[in-house]
N, C-alpha and C positions, 0 to 999 in steps of 0.2 A: 305857611304850610302846616297842616296838622301833623302831630307827631305820630310815629309808627309804633303801635303797641305790638307786643309779641306774646305768644302763648307762653305761660309761665313754665309749662313742662316742655322745654326745648327737646327733651328726649330722655328716655330711660334706657341705659345700657346696663346689662346685668352680667357680672362675672365673678368668678372665684378663682383664686390662684393665678390671676393675670390672664385668664382665658375669657375673652369678651363675647357676650351675646348682645351685640350692639343694637340699639334702636334703629329701625329702618329709616331710610331717608324719604319717608312717606310725607313729603312736604307739600302743603297747599297754602293758598292765601284766602283768608276769610274776610268778608266785609263786615265791619263793626257798625254798631248803631250810629256812631258819630261820623260815619263816612270814611274813617280811616281803615286801613287793612292790617291784618296780623298774620303771622306765620303759624301754621298748624303742623305739628309733628305727630304722626301716629306711633303707637307703641306695640312692640312684639312681646308676648308673654313667655314665661318658662313653662315647663311641663307641670304635671300634677304634683300635689303635695304628698308627703308621708310623715310619719310621726316625728322622727328626728331629722331635722333639716341639715343635710350635709353640704349642699351647694345651691345655687340659684335655680337649678333644674327642679328642685323640690318645692319651689314656691309657685303657687297659683295666683294668689292675690293677697293684698294687704291693705290696711287702712291708713289714711293720711289726714292729719289736721294741719292747717296752715293759717297764719295771720300776717297781715301787713300793717305797718304804721307809717304815718306821715312824719317827715322831718319837722320838728317843732323847736322853737327857741328854747334856750336853756332855762330850766325852771318851770316850763309849761308842762301840763299833764299830757302824757302820751296816750293816744287812743289806738287800740289794737282792734282791727277789723278782720273777722273770719274771711278767708279767701274762697273756700269751697261750699260753705254752709251759711245759714242765716243765724246760727248761734254757735257758741264756743264748744258745746259738748258733742255736736254731731260730726262724725267722721265721714270721709268720702272713700269709697272702695275703689282701689286701683285694680282692675281685673281684666280678664281676657275676653275680647269680643271679636269673633271672626279672625283670630290669629294676631290681634293687636292689643296693646295696652290702651284702655279707655277708662273714662269716668263719666258719670251721669251729670246732667244739668248743664251741658254745654261747656265749651272750653273757657278757661280763665286766662287772662292776659296780664303781662307785666305792666305795671303803672309807674312811670317815671316819678322820682321824688319820694318813693316809698321803699321801705326795707321789709324783707320777707323772712319769715321763719317757717320751716317745714318740719313736721314730726311724723314718724311712721311707726306702725305696730303690726306685728305678725303673730298669730293669724288675724285675718280680717275680723272685725268685732262680731259680726253675725256668725262667722264660723266658730269663733271662740265660744259664744253662747251655745252653739249646737254641740260642741265637743264637751263643754263643761257647764251644765245647766246652772244658772245663777251667777256665773262669772261675767265680769265686765271689765273693759279697759277704756281709759280716756286720758287725753292730755288736757291740762289747763293751759291758758294762753301764756303763762310764764315758763312753759316747757316741762312742768311736773307731770310725769307719767304715773297714773294710778291704776293698779290692777286689783280687783276685789273678788272675793269668793272663789279663788282658784284652788284647784286640787291637782297635785302632781300625779295622783293615781290615774288621771285621765290620759297620761302619756302625751299631752300636748306640748309641743316645743314653742317657747315664747321668745320673740326677738323684738328689738326696738332700735330706732335710728333717728337722728336729727340732722338737719342742714339749716343753719341759722345765719342771720345777718347778710342775706343776699340782697344786693341793691337792685331796685327796679330799673335804674338807669343803665344797668349792664346785664341784660338777660343772659343766662347761662344754663347749662344742664344742671338739674337738681340732683345732687349726688348723695345717696344714702349709704352709710356703712352700717349694716345691721350687726348687732351684738346679741348673743344669747343671754337670757336672764336667768337660766337654770343651769345646774350641773347635771351630769349624766354618768351613770355607773353601769358596769356589766361585770359578769363573773364567768370564769371559764375554769374547767377542771382537766387534769391529766393524771396519768399513772406514772409513778416514780420509775425512771429507767432502770435503777438498780434492782427494784422489785421484779420488773419484767425479765431482767437478766437471770435472776435466781429462780424465778417461777414463770416459765414460759407460758403456762396455761392460766395465769392470773388474769382475772377480769374485775371490772368495777362498773357498777351501774348506778347512776344518780337517779333517785326516785322522787325527791322533794327538795326544793330550795325556797327560802323565803327571806325577805329583808324587812326588818321591823325596828321599832324603837325610834322611828323618825316621824315628824309631823306630816300629815297628808295635805293639810290645807293652810293657806296663808294669803296675806295681802302684800302688795308692793307699792312703794311710793318713793320716787327719787327724781331729781333733775339731772339729766346727763348720766354718766357712768357712776353707779353707786359703788362705794368702797366697803372694805371689811370693817367690822366683823360680820355684818348681816347682809351686806350687798343690797340693801333696800327692802329686804323681806322681813315680815313679821309673821311668825307662825300663829295660827289660830286653831283651837281645838286641842284634843289630847294627842299624845304620841301613839303610834300604832303599836300593836302587841303581837306576840307570837301566834295567838289564836286568830287575830284579825290583822294580818301583816299588811304593810304598804304594797309589797309585791310578792307574788307567790307563783311557782310553777310546779305542777305535779307531773309534767311530761317526763317520761323515762328517757334518759340519755346514757347510752353505753359508751364509755370513754374508749378512745382508740388504744390499741395495744402496740402502737409503734412509738409511743412517747409524745405524740401530738396532743394538742388540747382541743376541747369542745366547749362551746359556749352553752351555759346552762341557764343564764338569766341575762336579758339584754334590754336595751332601751328603757332603762329605769331612770326617770327624771326625779331629781331631788332638789330641795332648796339649798343654795350655797350657804356656806358659813362653817361654824365649828362642827366637827363631826359629832362630838359628845359621847359620853360613856354609855348611853342607852342604845346606840346604833349597833345592831347585831345582824350578821348574816349567818343563817343556819342551813346546813345541808344534811340530808339523809341519803345514805347510799348503801349498797350491799356489795360484798366482795366474795370472790371464790378463787381458791388456789388450784382447783382441779376441774372447774366447770360444772360440778354436780352438787357440791355442798356450799351453801351461801350463808353469810353472816351479815346482819344489818347493823349499821352504825349511824349515829347522829352526832354531828359536831357543830359547835357554835363558836363564832369568832366576833369579838368586840372590835369594831372597825377602827376605833380611835387608837388602838394599839398599833395600827399600820400607818395611819395618816391622821393628822389633826385638823386639817382645813380643806374644805371643798370650795373651789372657785367657779364662778359662772363661766360658761363657755368651754369648760374642760370636760373631757371624757375620761373617767377613771376606770381602768381595766384591772380588776382584781383576779388573781390566779391562785389556784390551790392544787396541791399534789397529793394524791392518795397513795399510801404505802400499804404493805402487807400487814402491818400491825394496826392497832385500833387508833390511829390518829391521822391527822391531815397537816400538811405543812402549807402555810400561806406565805407567798412572796410579797415583797413591797409592791404596791400597785403602781402601774405606769399611768401617767397623766398626759394626755394629748388633747389638743383642740379637736373640735368636731371634725374638721378637715385638717389633718396634720401638716399638710404642705402650705396651708394658707393662713395659719394663725387663728382660725376659728371665726373669721369675719366674712360677711357676705356683702359685697358692694353692689348697690343699685344706683345707676347713674342715668 
């Protein structure tokens, strides 16, 4: 009796913080060329993407590379064969079609006696090139992920995942746990409560904020989870300057007069690693004690004075407090994963 081959993508379930968006039981049976049959599972996609991926609902599609290898006698050369493409470099897009996860080129099937490695990257490679002209991402068949020509100024969130050593004799759901490759920072300001108590009419308006002294472009190369100090990244090009900052906002933000804070700069992706003495956050603001006379101030803070290391997958929230005198107090930044309740990982299964 012919062996029964199974679709290698038994199902993709997507969840964050334990809340599953499970693959549908859209099961069918396909006749294969050799006369055997195989099980086919359809896939259900999440919603549209946005810059910072908080959970699976923010993912629309991603790229996959996969290889299988035959069991060979000890000492023999291992041959790794692409699963989805005719060459090692070409990725397959896992994307939404009529409400289901699909990929082009027909279904692929588990082959007994072979071992499978799957590697995923987000955003899908064509989307990456659209967001960051000149950027490219690719896995080698040994699992090395390379990202070249990338600029964090694009505000594109990068994630990677691998599922390796899966036996073709025991078909199973291909489970991806995506990890963020970049760090993320944001800045929020507030008015000092003691100032508001002494000066009930005190106001503060932020008019310009900028982050500079950091590299904008870089390349990535690593197998699996890269470690400190650079987490797989190598900066390219010069550091940004005050006149040509990495991030800038000239939007006017009037800070609340009840002591609450307002975000003045958000979704700033940066390369993880040592903060460095050149990293600066500068803020220009104007204050008034009576609502009619305004004084403009500019303050700069070297961020390494507050924190020495940025880690991938963490969101660093910096806060500052404006007082009636000509200075700002910066607090120690808080560091949380993208989704604080789930440890910053996104599981695709």
